[in-house]
C-alpha positions in Angstrom: 5.9 45.6 5.0 9.1 46.6 3.2 11.0 47.6 6.4 10.0 44.3 8.0 11.0 42.3 4.9 14.4 44.2 4.8 15.0 43.4 8.5 14.1 39.8 8.0 16.4 39.5 5.0 19.2 41.0 7.0 18.6 38.7 9.9 18.6 35.7 7.7 21.8 36.7 6.0 23.4 37.3 9.4 22.3 33.8 10.6 23.7 32.2 7.5 27.0 34.1 8.0 27.3 33.0 11.6 26.3 29.4 11.2 29.4 28.2 9.4 31.5 29.8 12.1 29.5 28.0 14.8 29.9 24.7 12.9 33.7 25.2 12.6 34.0 26.1 16.3 32.2 22.9 17.3 33.4 20.3 14.8 36.3 18.1 15.9 39.3 18.5 13.7 40.6 15.1 14.7 38.2 12.4 16.0 39.3 8.9 16.9 36.1 7.0 17.4 35.1 3.5 18.2 32.1 1.7 19.4 29.7 -1.3 19.5 26.8 -1.5 17.1 23.7 -3.5 16.4 21.2 -3.5 13.6 20.4 -5.2 10.4 21.2 -5.5 6.7 19.2 -6.4 3.6 19.6 -6.1 -0.2 20.0 -8.2 -3.3 21.7 -8.5 -6.6 21.9 -10.1 -10.0 23.6 -13.3 -8.9 22.2 -16.6 -10.1 21.7 -20.0 -8.3 25.4 -20.7 -8.2 26.4 -17.1 -7.5 24.0 -16.0 -4.7 24.3 -12.3 -3.8 25.9 -11.9 -0.4 23.3 -9.2 0.7 20.2 -11.2 -0.4 17.7 -11.6 2.4 17.4 -9.7 5.7 19.7 -10.4 8.7 20.3 -8.8 12.0 23.7 -8.5 13.6 26.1 -6.9 16.0 29.7 -5.9 15.8 32.2 -3.1 16.3 33.5 -0.2 14.3 36.6 2.0 14.8 37.6 5.0 12.7 39.6 8.2 12.4 38.1 11.4 11.0 40.3 14.3 9.9 38.2 17.4 9.3 35.5 15.8 7.2 37.3 12.8 5.8 36.5 9.6 7.7 38.3 6.2 7.5 36.5 3.4 9.3 36.9 -0.4 9.8 33.7 -2.3 10.7 33.0 -6.0 11.6 29.5 -7.3 11.8 28.5 -10.8 13.0 25.2 -11.8 11.4 22.6 -13.7 13.5 20.0 -16.3 12.3 17.6 -18.8 13.7 20.5 -21.1 14.5 22.6 -18.4 16.2 25.7 -16.9 14.6 25.9 -17.0 10.8 27.9 -15.1 8.3 30.1 -12.0 8.8 30.8 -8.8 6.9 34.1 -6.8 7.3 34.4 -3.4 5.6 37.1 -0.8 5.1 35.4 2.5 4.1 36.7 6.1 3.3 34.8 9.2 2.5 33.5 12.6 3.6 31.4 12.7 6.8 29.9 16.0 7.9 29.0 16.9 11.4 26.1 19.4 11.9 25.3 20.6 15.5 21.6 21.0 16.0 21.4 21.1 19.8 23.8 22.8 22.2 26.9 24.6 21.2 25.5 28.1 22.0 27.2 30.6 24.2 26.1 31.0 27.8 25.8 34.2 29.8 29.5 34.1 30.5 30.3 33.7 26.8 31.4 30.1 27.3 30.3 27.7 24.7 28.0 24.9 25.9 28.8 21.3 24.9 27.1 20.1 21.7 24.4 17.5 22.6 23.0 16.4 19.3 24.6 16.3 15.8 23.4 15.2 12.4 26.0 13.3 10.4 25.4 12.9 6.6 28.1 11.4 4.5 29.2 9.3 1.5 31.7 6.4 1.8 33.3 3.9 -0.5 35.7 1.0 0.0 36.1 -2.8 0.3 34.0 -5.5 1.8 34.7 -9.1 2.8 31.9 -11.5 3.5 31.9 -15.0 5.0 29.0 -17.5 5.1 29.8 -18.6 8.7 31.5 -17.2 11.8 35.1 -16.4 11.3 37.7 -18.7 12.6 40.5 -16.2 13.4 42.5 -15.1 11.6 40.3 -14.4 8.6 41.7 -16.3 5.6 40.9 -16.5 1.9 39.2 -19.9 2.2 36.6 -18.5 4.6 35.5 -15.7 2.3 32.5 -16.2 0.1 32.3 -12.7 -1.3 34.6 -9.7 -1.6 34.6 -6.5 -3.6 33.5 -2.9 -3.8 31.0 -1.1 -1.6 29.6 2.5 -1.9 27.1 3.9 0.7 25.2 7.1 1.3 24.8 7.5 5.0 22.7 9.7 7.4 22.9 9.5 11.1 22.2 11.4 14.3 24.2 11.2 17.6 23.2 12.3 21.0 26.2 13.1 23.3 25.6 11.8 26.9 29.1 13.2 27.6 31.5 15.1 25.2 33.4 11.8 24.8 30.5 9.3 24.7 27.4 9.3 22.4 24.5 7.2 21.2 24.1 7.1 17.5 21.5 5.8 15.0 22.1 5.8 11.3 20.7 4.5 8.0 22.9 3.6 5.0 22.3 2.4 1.5 24.1 2.0 -1.8 25.7 -0.2 -4.4 28.0 -3.3 -4.2 30.0 -5.4 -6.7 31.2 -8.6 -5.2 33.2 -11.4 -6.7 33.3 -14.9 -5.3 35.9 -15.9 -2.8 37.3 -19.3 -2.1 34.6 -20.2 0.4 31.3 -22.0 0.1 27.9 -20.3 0.2 24.7 -22.4 0.5 26.7 -25.5 -0.3 28.1 -24.3 -3.6 31.5 -22.9 -4.4 31.3 -19.2 -5.2 33.4 -18.3 -8.2 31.5 -15.6 -10.1 30.3 -12.1 -9.4 27.1 -10.3 -8.3 26.2 -6.6 -8.1 23.2 -4.9 -6.6 22.0 -2.7 -3.7 22.2 -3.0 0.0 20.5 -1.1 2.9 21.4 -1.0 6.6 20.0 0.4 9.8 22.2 0.5 12.9 22.4 1.8 16.4 25.7 2.2 18.3 27.3 3.4 21.5 30.4 5.4 20.5 33.5 6.7 22.3 35.3 9.7 21.0 38.9 10.9 21.5 39.9 14.1 19.7 39.8 17.9 19.6 
């Protein structure tokens, strides 16, 4: 048993030594990405009757996100249009920054000619923080202060998986959740002026179709 255990230990050590090299070989050093997304948000906070929390309740929505990732640091801008029983409702715009890792789990191996096959599936865990701006109704462009009912700090842990139909196009699903601290804007929410603050948690589940440009 000892020789077998020794061989297994050496094999495991070798795999761990090779894995970072494979990840480095397949990760994009620069990735300009953008896509359309759909999903839902829910959450809540400690706001009172005159300071309702922006994330209270559960709402579905659709929108778009663009971003730039350098090595593992990702900067992204997202706009989500919420939907309700009467059609379009509020919106949420975010600007987020943080580390986003890309772990290949399918594809990326060498073929018989020592050419690396394209990566087909990656896992993408990360943590982001930034700013959010919420409106109680559809935005009348351009977004102005009198349309905003809540604005403030957001922090999210995020975990996603993306399947690459082509090296430049993928289908992604991800979950995210974290903390927010929003202060009232100059807009009106549920018929009342929002002038105070609310903090709490939020959770989102999204699917997206994403275009990638990078190397």
